[in-house]
C-alpha positions in Angstrom: -5.7 18.7 -6.9 -2.6 20.2 -7.5 0.9 18.3 -6.1 1.1 19.6 -2.8 -2.3 19.3 -1.6 -1.9 15.3 -3.2 0.9 15.0 -0.7 -0.5 16.6 2.4 -3.7 14.3 1.6 -1.4 11.0 1.4 0.7 12.3 4.6 -2.4 12.6 6.6 -3.0 8.7 6.2 -0.2 7.9 7.6 0.1 6.9 11.5 1.8 9.6 13.1 3.7 7.2 15.3 5.2 5.8 11.7 8.7 5.7 11.1 11.4 3.9 8.6 14.2 2.1 9.5 16.0 5.7 9.5 13.7 7.2 11.7 12.0 9.3 8.8 8.7 10.2 10.0 5.4 12.3 8.9 7.2 15.4 9.8 10.3 15.1 8.0 7.5 14.8 5.2 5.6 18.2 6.5 9.2 20.1 6.8 10.0 19.5 3.0 6.2 20.7 1.7 6.9 23.7 3.9 9.9 24.2 1.9 8.0 23.2 -1.5 10.4 20.3 -2.0 7.8 18.0 -3.6 10.3 15.4 -5.2 11.8 15.0 -1.7 9.0 14.5 0.1 7.2 12.2 -2.2 10.2 10.1 -1.9 9.6 10.3 1.9 6.7 8.8 1.5 7.4 6.2 -0.5 9.7 5.0 1.8 7.2 5.6 4.8 4.6 3.5 2.6 7.0 0.6 2.4 7.8 0.6 5.6 4.3 0.3 7.0 1.0 -0.9 5.2 -1.2 1.7 4.3 -4.4 1.7 2.4 -4.6 1.1 -1.3 -6.1 5.3 -1.3 -2.4 6.4 0.1 -0.5 4.6 -3.1 -3.4 6.3 -5.5 -2.5 9.8 -4.0 1.0 9.5 -4.5 1.1 7.9 -7.7 -1.4 11.2 -8.9 1.6 13.7 -7.5 4.1 11.6 -9.5 2.3 11.9 -12.4 2.1 15.7 -12.0 6.0 16.0 -10.9 6.6 13.5 -14.2 8.6 11.1 -12.3 7.7 7.7 -14.2 9.5 5.4 -12.0 8.2 6.7 -8.9 4.9 6.7 -10.5 5.4 3.1 -11.5 6.1 1.9 -8.2 3.0 3.5 -6.8 0.8 1.9 -9.0 2.9 -0.9 -8.6 1.9 -0.8 -4.9 -1.7 -0.6 -5.9 -2.0 -3.7 -7.4 -0.1 -5.7 -4.7 -2.3 -4.4 -2.3 -5.3 -5.4 -4.1 -3.6 -9.0 -5.1 -1.2 -10.0 -2.7 3.1 -9.6 -3.1 5.1 -12.5 -4.8 9.0 -11.5 -4.1 11.7 -13.7 -5.5 15.2 -13.8 -5.7 15.7 -13.9 -9.9 19.4 -15.0 -11.3 18.9 -14.4 -15.8 20.9 -16.5 -17.5 24.1 -14.8 -19.3 23.8 -13.3 -22.4 25.9 -16.4 -24.2 23.4 -18.8 -23.3 20.0 -16.9 -23.5 18.1 -15.4 -25.7 18.0 -12.2 -24.0 21.2 -9.8 -24.8 19.9 -6.6 -22.8 19.5 -5.9 -20.1 15.9 -6.4 -18.5 13.9 -3.2 -17.4 12.9 -3.5 -13.9 10.2 -1.0 -13.6 7.5 -3.4 -14.3 7.4 -3.4 -18.1 8.4 -6.9 -18.8 6.2 -9.6 -18.8 7.9 -12.6 -19.0 6.3 -16.1 -18.8 7.1 -18.2 -15.6 6.1 -22.2 -15.3 5.5 -22.2 -11.4 4.2 -25.7 -11.2 1.5 -26.2 -13.2 1.5 -29.4 -16.2 -1.4 -29.1 -19.1 -3.7 -32.5 -19.7 -0.7 -33.8 -21.7 2.0 -33.0 -18.9 3.6 -29.9 -21.0 4.3 -27.1 -18.5 1.4 -24.5 -18.4 3.1 -20.8 -18.4 1.7 -17.9 -16.5 2.5 -14.2 -17.6 3.6 -11.9 -15.1 5.0 -8.4 -14.9 8.9 -8.1 -13.1 9.7 -5.6 -11.3 13.5 -5.3 -10.1 14.3 -3.8 -6.3 16.6 -1.1 -6.0 17.5 -1.5 -9.5 16.4 0.2 -12.5 17.4 -3.1 -15.0 18.6 -6.1 -14.5 21.6 -6.9 -16.5 21.9 -11.0 -18.1 23.9 -12.7 -16.1 22.6 -10.5 -12.9 20.8 -12.0 -9.9 18.3 -9.4 -7.7 15.5 -9.8 -5.6 12.3 -9.4 -7.8 8.6 -8.7 -7.1 5.7 -10.1 -9.1 2.4 -8.9 -10.7 1.2 -11.6 -12.4 -1.8 -11.5 -14.8 -4.0 -13.5 -12.8 -2.7 -14.5 -9.6 -5.4 -17.3 -8.8 -2.9 -19.7 -10.2 0.2 -18.2 -8.1 -1.3 -19.1 -4.3 0.5 -22.4 -4.2 3.7 -21.1 -3.9 5.9 -21.1 -0.6 9.1 -19.6 -0.2 12.0 -22.0 -1.3 10.2 -23.3 -4.2 11.7 -22.8 -8.0 9.9 -21.3 -10.6 11.4 -20.9 -14.3 11.5 -17.8 -16.1 10.7 -17.5 -20.3 11.1 -15.0 -22.9 10.0 -18.2 -25.5 10.3 -22.0 -25.3 13.8 -21.5 -23.3 14.7 -20.7 -19.8 16.0 -17.3 -19.3 15.9 -17.6 -15.7 15.4 -18.9 -12.2 13.9 -17.9 -9.1 13.7 -18.9 -5.8 10.6 -17.3 -4.1 11.8 -15.1 -0.8 7.9 -14.5 0.4 4.2 -14.7 -0.4 1.6 -12.4 1.1 -2.1 -12.5 0.4 -3.3 -9.4 -0.8 -4.3 -6.5 2.0 -8.2 -6.6 1.1 -8.2 -10.4 1.6 -10.4 -11.2 5.1 -9.0 -14.2 7.2 -10.4 -17.7 7.0 -12.1 -19.0 9.7 
């Protein structure tokens, strides 16, 4: 499918009554599609997807469209959302240590490239912290500078050890043995495909 067909297919997966906080609806998307303004339509579809739970197929279709348009960050975001639907969402408020106090001297990439280790409270048999790897997405920013603070999303390589996390819990980020940053958990949502227990 070409970009227009992909965007049209994605728009058909959105319930007609869905609207963002700014009252953007699927009808707005169609206005841009009629005029071949695909990048704008893609951006609006991403906003609609972030305001209402939609199936993995929606995000996969948008990722294909973003890749055809060579919009790397949009494609990465759509793939990220596919991961969250399948594995759950972990959001946190992260503060990186200042450059004078940490190994990192340059800004951290914000679009899911960085894969730091995290101390999430597990200990080894000898009492040492067990570190777990999770990709990092900085919300609303292309990067996070040393000493900076931002809301983040985490995509663990193995989501199962992370299921015990709760809002308010503090975890630490490591790029080596030293602490690179501290995060407070804002929320943990199970996978959209998880079946309710009971």
